N, C-alpha and C positions, 0 to 999 in steps of 0.2 A: 371660692374658698371663704365663705363668710363665717364658717364655724370656728370659734376660738379654741375648741377642744381638739382639733385635728392637727397632726404634724406629719412631716415627711418621714417615711420609714425607709423607702427604697427609691432610688433614682437610677435611670438607665445611663445617666451621664457619669455618676461617680460611684455607683454601687451602694452598698448598705451604709446608712448614716447612723453612727453611734454617738449618743450624748455622753460626754465625759462624766465619770462618777466623781462627785465631790467628796473629799476625805472629811469624815466627821471631826469637828473641832472639840477638843476637851474643854470643859468649863474652866475658867480662870479661878484659882483659889484666892484666899484672903491673905496669903503670905505666911500662913502658919502650917507647918508640917505636922500631921497627926499620925500617931502610932497607936494602933489598936490590936488587941489579941482576939483571934477568932478560931472557934473550933467547929462551928456548925457546918455540916455537910462534908466533914473530913474524918469521920469515924473516930472522933475524940482526939485526934492529933491537932495540936495548936500551931498556929502560924501568926506572925506579926504582919499586919497590913500597914504599909506606909503610904499615905496619900497627901496630896497638897504640894508636891514638888512641881513647880512650873518649869519643865524642861522637855526637850524632844526625846524620842525613844532611844536614840544612841546614848545620850547623856544619862538617861535613867538606867540603861543597861550597865554603863560604867559604874554608876553609884551602887547598883545592886551587886555587881561583881566585887567591888571593894568591901561592901558590908558582909557578903557571904564569906570572903576570905578572913576578915577580922573576927567574925563570929564563929567560924569553923563549922558552918552548916550550909544547907542547900537553900534554894529559893528560885524565884522567877519574877518576870515583869509581865503583867497581864493588864492590858487596857489602861496604861498609865498608873497602875498601882504596883508597888514593889511588895512581893511576898517573901518573907524570910521564915524558914522553918524553925519551930521552937519558940520558947518564951524568952526572948533576948531584948525586951523593951528597954531596959536601963542601959545596956551596952550600946544599942542602936541610938538611943537618945544622946548619949555622950559623944558618939562618933559624928552624928549629924550636927550637934552644936559646935563641935570643933571645926566643921566646915563653914560655920557662920550662919546656920539656919535657925529659925525660931521654931522650937519643937514643943508639942504638948502630947501627953499621954491621954488617949481618948478611951472611953469605955471603962469597964470594971476590972 
């Protein structure tokens, strides 16, 4: 087995060998939470995207649930980004600043 490109795929001793999939890591932010409004790809419906929160998925879901309840609208957590329906940037900014986060409004 001098070839560096070969690997064991099946063995009669242990059966199939599976390599564990590594979970992709989210890039670390700079400590600033950014809120931007986006309408592209949503048929003109606006959503607020909240990025830069360094937390695990469970904490992000709790924060999203709290924001949705306070804003009175829907939303979701997708790939580490919280989406809140509607243009509620000012309310979201005040709620996140009350939690002790440094917040900036991004985009136009």
